[in-house]
C-alpha positions in Angstrom: 0.0 0.0 0.0 1.2 3.6 -0.8 1.8 6.1 1.9 0.8 9.6 0.7 2.3 12.6 2.5 1.4 16.2 2.4 4.9 17.0 1.0 4.4 14.6 -1.9 1.0 16.2 -2.7 2.5 19.6 -2.5 5.4 18.6 -4.7 2.9 17.6 -7.4 0.8 20.6 -6.7 3.2 23.2 -8.0 3.1 21.8 -11.5 0.7 22.9 -14.3 -1.9 25.6 -14.8 -3.9 24.4 -11.8 -1.0 25.0 -9.4 -2.7 27.7 -7.3 -5.8 25.7 -6.5 -3.8 22.6 -6.0 -1.3 24.1 -3.6 -4.0 25.4 -1.5 -6.0 22.2 -1.5 -3.0 19.8 -1.1 -2.6 20.5 2.6 -6.0 19.1 3.1 -5.2 15.6 2.1 -4.4 13.7 5.4 -0.7 12.7 5.5 -1.4 9.6 7.5 -4.0 8.1 5.1 -3.0 4.7 3.7 -4.9 3.8 0.6 -6.6 0.5 1.0 -8.4 0.3 -2.4 -7.2 -2.0 -5.1 -5.9 1.0 -7.1 -4.0 2.2 -4.1 -5.5 5.6 -4.4 -6.8 8.0 -1.7 -10.5 7.9 -2.2 -12.3 11.3 -1.3 -15.8 12.7 -1.5 -16.9 16.3 -2.0 -19.8 17.4 0.2 -21.0 20.8 -1.2 -20.5 21.4 -4.7 -20.6 25.2 -4.9 -17.8 27.3 -6.4 -15.4 26.9 -3.5 -16.0 23.2 -3.2 -15.4 22.6 -6.9 -12.3 24.7 -6.8 -10.7 22.8 -4.0 -11.7 19.3 -5.2 -10.6 19.9 -8.7 -7.1 21.1 -7.4 -6.9 17.9 -5.3 -7.8 15.6 -8.2 -5.3 17.1 -10.5 -2.5 15.8 -8.1 -2.8 12.2 -9.1 -3.2 9.1 -6.9 -6.5 10.5 -5.8 -9.9 9.4 -6.8 -13.1 11.4 -6.1 -15.8 8.8 -5.5 -18.8 11.0 -4.7 -20.1 14.5 -5.2 -22.7 15.2 -2.6 -25.0 18.1 -3.1 -28.7 18.8 -2.7 -29.0 20.3 -6.2 -28.9 17.6 -8.7 -27.8 19.9 -11.6 -24.9 21.2 -9.7 -23.8 17.9 -8.4 -24.0 16.6 -12.0 -22.0 19.5 -13.3 -19.2 19.0 -10.7 -19.0 15.2 -11.6 -18.6 16.0 -15.3 -15.7 18.4 -14.4 -14.1 15.9 -12.3 -14.5 13.1 -15.0 -12.4 15.2 -17.4 -9.6 15.3 -14.9 -9.7 11.7 -13.3 -11.2 9.8 -16.3 -14.1 8.3 -14.2 -17.3 10.1 -13.2 -17.9 10.3 -9.5 -21.3 9.1 -8.2 -23.7 11.8 -7.3 -26.0 12.0 -4.2 -28.0 14.4 -2.1 -27.4 12.4 1.2 -24.1 12.8 3.0 -24.9 9.7 5.0 -24.4 7.5 2.0 -21.0 8.9 1.6 -20.1 8.2 5.3 -21.4 4.7 5.0 -19.2 3.8 2.1 -16.1 2.1 3.6 -14.0 2.9 0.4 -14.0 6.6 1.2 -10.9 7.7 3.3 -11.7 11.4 3.6 -14.2 14.1 2.7 -14.0 17.7 1.8 -16.9 19.7 3.4 -17.7 22.9 1.5 -21.4 23.3 2.5 -22.8 26.5 4.1 -21.5 26.9 7.5 -24.5 25.7 9.4 -23.5 22.1 8.3 -19.8 22.3 9.0 -19.8 21.1 12.5 -22.4 18.3 12.3 -20.9 17.1 8.9 -17.5 16.9 10.4 -18.7 15.0 13.5 -20.6 12.5 11.4 -17.6 12.0 9.2 -15.3 11.3 12.2 -17.7 9.0 13.6 -17.7 7.1 10.2 -13.9 6.9 10.3 -13.3 9.5 7.6 -10.7 12.3 7.7 -11.9 15.8 7.1 -11.0 19.0 5.2 -13.7 21.5 6.2 -13.9 25.0 4.8 -13.6 28.0 6.9 -15.2 29.1 9.2 -15.2 25.7 10.6 -18.3 26.4 12.8 -20.7 29.1 13.6 -20.3 28.8 17.4 -17.4 28.2 19.8 -19.2 25.1 21.4 -19.6 23.6 17.9 -15.9 23.9 17.3 -15.1 22.2 20.5 -17.3 19.3 19.7 -15.6 19.0 16.3 -12.2 18.8 18.3 -13.7 16.3 20.6 -14.9 14.0 17.7 -11.6 14.3 16.0 -9.7 13.1 19.1 -12.2 10.5 20.2 -12.3 8.8 16.7 -8.6 9.5 16.0 -9.2 11.4 12.8 -7.3 14.1 11.1 -9.5 17.3 10.7 -8.1 20.3 9.0 -9.7 23.8 8.5 -9.5 25.7 5.2 -7.1 28.3 6.4 -4.5 27.4 3.8 -2.6 30.8 3.9 -0.7 29.2 6.9 1.0 27.0 4.2 2.6 30.0 2.4 6.4 30.2 2.7 6.2 34.0 3.3 4.2 33.2 6.4 6.7 30.7 7.7 9.5 33.3 7.0 7.6 36.0 8.9 6.9 33.8 11.9 10.6 32.9 12.0 11.7 36.5 11.8 9.4 37.3 14.8 10.7 34.1 16.7 14.2 35.3 16.2 13.5 38.6 17.9 14.2 40.7 14.8 11.0 42.6 15.4 11.4 43.0 19.0 8.6 42.7 21.5 5.2 42.8 20.0 2.5 44.7 21.9 0.0 45.5 19.2 -1.3 43.8 16.2 -3.7 45.3 13.7 -5.7 42.8 11.4 -7.7 44.3 8.4 -10.5 42.7 6.5 -11.6 45.8 4.6 -13.2 44.5 1.4 -15.3 45.9 -1.3 -19.0 45.1 -1.8 -18.6 42.1 -4.0 -16.9 40.2 -1.4 -19.4 40.5 1.3 -22.8 40.4 -0.6 -23.6 43.9 0.1 -26.2 45.4 -0.3 -29.0 42.9 0.1 -31.9 42.6 -2.3 -35.4 42.2 -1.0 -36.8 38.9 -2.2 -40.3 37.5 -1.0 -40.7 34.0 0.4 -41.6 31.4 -2.1 -41.9 27.6 -2.7 -38.5 25.9 -3.0 -37.4 24.9 -6.5 -38.9 21.5 -7.6 -37.0 18.6 -6.2 -34.9 20.7 -3.8 -35.1 19.7 -0.1 -35.1 23.0 1.7 -35.6 21.4 5.1 -32.4 19.3 4.6 -30.5 22.3 3.3 -31.4 24.1 6.6 -30.1 21.1 8.6 -29.2 22.3 12.1 -30.4 25.9 11.3 -33.7 27.2 12.6 -36.8 26.5 10.4 -37.7 29.3 8.0 -39.7 29.6 4.7 -37.8 29.3 1.6 -36.3 32.4 0.2 -34.1 32.5 -2.9 -32.0 35.5 -1.4 -31.3 33.4 1.7 -30.6 30.3 -0.3 -28.2 32.0 -2.8 -26.6 34.5 -0.4 -26.6 32.6 2.8 -23.3 34.3 3.6 -25.3 37.4 4.7 -27.4 35.7 7.5 -26.5 34.7 11.0 -28.2 31.4 10.9 -25.8 30.2 8.2 -22.6 32.2 8.5 -20.5 34.9 10.3 -20.5 37.1 7.3 -17.4 39.1 6.3 -16.0 38.0 9.6 -16.0 34.4 8.5 -13.6 35.3 5.7 -11.6 37.5 8.1 -10.7 34.2 9.9 -7.8 34.0 7.3 -6.2 37.2 8.6 -7.0 36.4 12.2 -5.7 33.0 12.0 -2.4 34.3 10.4 -2.1 36.8 13.2 -2.3 33.9 15.8 0.3 32.0 13.9 2.8 34.8 13.7 2.3 35.5 17.5 3.1 31.8 18.4 -0.5 30.6 18.9 -1.4 32.7 22.0 -4.4 31.4 24.2 -7.7 32.8 24.3 -7.7 36.6 25.1 -8.7 37.9 28.5 -11.3 40.3 27.0 -13.0 40.9 23.6 -15.0 44.0 22.7 -16.9 44.6 19.5 -18.5 47.8 18.2 -20.1 48.5 14.8 -23.3 47.7 12.9 -25.1 47.9 9.6 -24.3 51.6 9.1 -23.5 52.0 5.3 -26.6 50.0 4.0 -30.1 50.3 5.3 -31.3 47.3 3.3 -32.6 45.1 6.2 -29.3 42.9 6.0 -28.2 41.2 9.2 -24.4 41.4 8.9 -22.5 44.5 10.1 -20.8 46.4 7.3 -18.7 48.2 9.8 -17.1 46.3 12.6 -14.2 46.9 15.0 -13.2 44.2 17.4 -10.5 44.6 20.1 -8.8 41.6 21.8 -6.4 42.0 24.9 -4.0 39.6 26.5 -1.6 40.6 29.4 0.7 42.7 27.3 -0.8 42.3 24.0 -3.6 44.0 22.1 -5.1 43.2 18.7 -7.6 44.9 16.7 -9.8 43.5 13.7 -11.2 46.1 11.3 -13.9 44.5 9.2 -15.9 46.4 6.6 -18.1 45.5 3.6 -17.7 48.6 1.3 -14.1 49.8 1.5 -11.7 48.3 -1.3 -8.7 48.6 0.9 -7.7 45.0 1.2 -7.7 43.3 -2.2 -6.2 39.7 -2.1 -2.9 39.3 -3.8 -3.1 38.3 -7.4 -2.9 34.6 -8.1 0.3 35.0 -10.0 2.1 36.1 -6.9 0.9 33.0 -5.0 2.3 30.9 -7.8 5.5 32.5 -7.5 5.6 32.0 -3.8 4.6 28.4 -4.2 7.2 27.7 -6.8 10.2 28.7 -4.7 12.9 26.1 -4.5 12.6 25.9 -0.5 8.8 25.5 -0.3 7.9 24.3 3.0 4.5 23.4 4.5 4.4 24.2 8.2 2.9 21.7 10.5 -0.9 22.4 10.9 -3.0 21.2 13.7 
């Protein structure tokens, strides 16, 4: 049987036109997985075939020695489209299903990529661990702290690898910055400023008013809601779930990338002693739930950190993909250990 390590996947991921997606996705493949199928491949399943889920799974598939056996999504057309795209890469079309339990019950599946709306992240991860699957779960890993703790408990109890989609940790520039601070070249750090100040397109602002209606034919709205509170079907909520507290943390969910990197650079400090948040829906009077202006302050003994989160200020535009490619292709590319 073959032993597939993260380093091997990363080595392959920096080849070809799909390098950016693959490099981000590669760290999600559990390093301890030993392929038990006849073809000696790591067998995976995608749960949630939206844009992000397809982006990640196609990057993983392009690495080789991987087989995607299932695409699980409640929308048949979207699942079928994702399966066709994967068939072009791996030569075999994955099975499609709307029931994640079917994926978990299949003993051939080693791990799953969970890219559903956030209300399903915790429960899907826990079910996967109980079924003996390793998990890559997209950020934010959970909507509430207690959900995240239950995910950690499940991973430890069932001895599974669970990794969150904060792949920026794997960038060599971050490892270099962390080492620079560890070596004392920056001196004592007393204040950290974290920015997540993005333009409207990133946060789904402003909201459109859409009346409640019947769900599309064949679409199981109740199952889509899952652990979230019951509510009538609304196309705006369905397609723009990122803007509703029942399903997401809004722009702050994306801000976890920057907050996580700050924690990494600071040496993984414990929970802060105090947290204070101010802000609200100030720019848009559209009935939306997520704040478009938010300032959060965190305090430790001799360390303060601020988090500036907005939904209408194009201050922080992510680095162009070609810059990530250049970083990933450096000779001494290294993936830091991620827990």
